C-alpha positions as CSV (number, residue, x, y, z in Angstrom):
1,X,78.5,108.6,120.8
2,X,75.4,107.0,122.7
3,X,75.0,103.2,121.7
4,X,71.5,104.6,120.0
5,X,73.3,106.9,117.7
6,X,75.6,105.2,116.7
7,X,73.1,101.9,115.5
8,X,71.6,104.3,113.6
9,X,74.5,106.1,112.0
10,X,75.5,102.3,111.2
11,X,72.2,101.4,109.7
12,X,72.1,104.4,106.9
13,X,75.4,103.5,105.9
14,X,74.2,100.6,105.0
15,X,71.2,101.4,103.6
16,X,73.0,103.9,101.6
17,X,75.9,101.6,100.6
18,X,72.7,99.1,99.5
19,X,70.8,102.6,97.2
20,X,74.0,103.8,95.4
21,X,75.1,100.7,94.5
22,X,71.5,99.6,92.9
23,X,70.5,103.3,91.8
24,X,73.4,104.6,91.4
25,X,75.2,107.6,93.5
26,X,73.5,110.7,91.9
27,X,70.0,108.3,91.6
28,X,69.1,107.0,95.3
29,X,67.6,109.4,97.0
30,X,67.5,110.6,100.5
31,X,64.1,109.8,101.9
32,X,64.7,105.7,100.4
33,X,67.7,105.6,102.3
34,X,66.3,106.8,105.6
35,X,63.1,104.9,104.8
36,X,65.1,101.8,104.1
37,X,67.7,102.3,107.4
38,X,64.1,101.6,109.3
39,X,63.7,105.9,110.4
40,X,61.0,108.0,110.7
41,X,62.9,111.7,110.0
42,X,63.6,113.0,106.9
43,X,67.0,114.8,108.5
44,X,68.3,111.6,109.3
45,X,71.0,111.4,107.2
46,X,71.7,115.8,107.2
47,X,71.7,115.2,110.3
48,X,74.6,111.8,111.1
49,X,76.4,113.1,108.2
50,X,75.5,116.3,107.8
51,X,74.9,116.1,103.7
52,X,74.6,112.9,100.6
53,X,78.5,113.8,100.2
54,X,79.0,113.2,104.3
55,X,77.3,109.7,103.7
56,X,78.9,108.2,100.7
57,X,82.5,109.5,102.5
58,X,81.9,107.7,105.6
59,X,81.0,104.4,103.2
60,X,84.3,105.5,101.8
61,X,86.0,106.1,104.8
62,X,84.9,102.8,106.4
63,X,85.8,100.4,104.0
64,X,89.6,101.9,103.3
65,X,90.4,101.7,106.9
66,X,88.8,97.9,106.5
67,X,91.7,97.5,104.2
68,X,94.3,100.0,105.7
69,X,95.3,97.1,107.8
70,X,96.6,94.7,106.0
71,X,97.4,97.6,102.8
72,X,99.9,97.8,105.9
73,X,101.5,94.6,106.4
74,X,103.0,95.4,102.7
75,X,104.9,98.1,103.6
76,X,108.5,96.7,105.0
77,X,109.1,94.7,101.8
78,X,107.2,97.5,99.0
79,X,110.7,98.6,97.7
80,X,112.1,95.4,97.4
81,X,109.0,94.1,95.2
82,X,108.7,93.9,91.8
83,X,105.7,94.6,89.3
84,X,103.7,92.1,89.8
85,X,103.9,91.6,93.1
86,X,103.0,95.3,93.3
87,X,100.0,95.5,91.6
88,X,98.9,92.7,93.8
89,X,99.3,94.2,97.0
90,X,97.0,96.7,95.4
91,X,94.8,94.3,93.9
92,X,94.4,91.8,96.8
93,X,92.5,93.8,99.9
94,X,90.2,94.8,97.7
95,X,89.6,92.3,95.8
96,X,88.2,90.6,98.9
97,X,85.6,93.1,99.8
98,X,83.7,90.7,96.6
99,X,83.4,88.0,99.7
100,X,81.0,90.2,101.7
101,X,77.6,92.0,100.6
102,X,78.2,95.3,102.1
103,X,82.2,94.3,99.7
104,X,80.0,94.0,97.1
105,X,78.5,97.0,97.0
106,X,81.0,99.1,98.2
107,X,83.2,98.5,94.9
108,X,79.9,99.1,93.0
109,X,79.6,102.6,94.9
110,X,83.3,103.1,94.3
111,X,83.9,102.7,90.3
112,X,80.9,105.9,90.3
113,X,83.9,108.3,91.5
114,X,85.4,108.9,89.1
115,X,88.2,110.5,91.5
116,X,87.9,108.2,93.9
117,X,91.7,107.5,93.6
118,X,92.7,111.3,93.4
119,X,95.7,109.6,91.4
120,X,94.2,111.4,87.8
121,X,94.8,114.3,89.9
122,X,98.4,114.0,89.7
123,X,98.4,113.5,93.8
124,X,96.7,111.6,96.1
125,X,92.7,112.7,97.4
126,X,92.6,113.0,100.6
127,X,91.1,110.0,100.8
128,X,94.2,107.4,100.4
129,X,96.5,110.1,101.9
130,X,99.6,109.3,103.5
131,X,98.3,105.7,103.0
132,X,99.2,102.0,102.5
133,X,97.3,102.4,99.1
134,X,98.9,105.4,97.9
135,X,102.4,104.2,99.0
136,X,101.9,101.0,96.9
137,X,100.5,103.2,94.0
138,X,103.7,105.4,93.9
139,X,105.9,102.3,94.1
140,X,104.2,101.4,91.5
141,X,104.4,104.6,89.4
142,X,108.3,104.7,90.4
143,X,109.0,100.7,88.6
144,X,107.4,102.1,85.3
145,X,108.3,105.7,85.3
146,X,112.0,104.9,84.4
147,X,110.6,103.1,81.2
148,X,108.4,105.5,80.1
149,X,108.7,108.6,81.9
150,X,106.9,110.3,84.9
151,X,103.6,111.6,83.1
152,X,102.7,108.2,81.6
153,X,103.3,106.2,84.0
154,X,101.2,108.5,86.3
155,X,98.5,108.2,83.6
156,X,99.2,104.8,83.3
157,X,98.3,103.4,87.3
158,X,95.3,106.2,87.3
159,X,94.5,103.8,84.1
160,X,94.7,100.8,86.5
161,X,92.5,102.1,89.2
162,X,90.0,102.6,86.8
163,X,90.2,99.1,85.3
164,X,90.4,97.8,88.5
165,X,87.4,99.2,90.2
166,X,85.2,99.0,86.6
167,X,86.3,95.3,86.5
168,X,85.3,93.9,90.0
169,X,82.0,96.3,90.0
170,X,81.0,94.1,87.0
171,X,82.0,90.9,89.4
172,X,80.6,92.0,92.3
173,X,76.7,92.7,90.1
174,X,77.5,89.3,88.6
175,X,78.0,87.2,92.2
176,X,74.9,89.0,93.0
177,X,72.7,88.5,90.0
178,X,74.3,84.9,90.3
179,X,76.4,83.3,93.3
180,X,79.1,81.5,92.1
181,X,79.5,82.6,88.5
182,X,81.4,80.8,86.0
183,X,84.8,81.4,87.0
184,X,86.7,81.1,90.3
185,X,87.3,84.2,92.3
186,X,90.7,82.7,93.4
187,X,91.2,82.2,89.3
188,X,89.5,85.8,88.6
189,X,92.1,87.5,90.4
190,X,94.4,86.1,89.9
191,X,93.7,87.1,85.4
192,X,93.0,90.4,87.1
193,X,96.3,91.1,88.5
194,X,97.9,89.3,85.5
195,X,96.4,91.9,83.2
196,X,97.0,94.5,85.2
197,X,100.4,93.3,85.9
198,X,101.1,93.3,81.5
199,X,99.2,96.6,81.2
200,X,101.5,98.2,83.4
201,X,104.5,96.4,82.1
202,X,103.5,97.6,78.0
């Protein structure tokens, strides 16, 4: 891809992150995104991504790929990890996105995408199929299924993903409103892992 086209795609992705985070995935207009990216052609999103959904997918894929390398490092020890350790493996890479404006915008977008994880459909979506995240969620399900049954375990993992994305999105908004909110980030993440692990073990 030509350098100019790559730069335009990157600008559109960043503008999309900002507008979708603040105005909503359904509320942001493509015209606003194009203007925020410094482009004059209203058809720029369609040209580079095919559609609004194509732009959203490009945003999701960019952040998922960035997290995948860290998640992949856990695969060797995943089979021996206990419940708390697996919850940490799930939480830490996505919580790290709180440290950048782009990451915080993505967290606010992810919370809006009800089927982001695909776990509610009882199988990973194409966004996470065959990824380290899918393996982590599968291990988490296996750890609790023996006690509560497979279906309830699947539902509980879905609830974990829903709560995790909602909590991180709210934290991202709080940071944007007032950098350095009351509780430090490390303590917040530790508490988040503890609460999620307790919920999974209930």
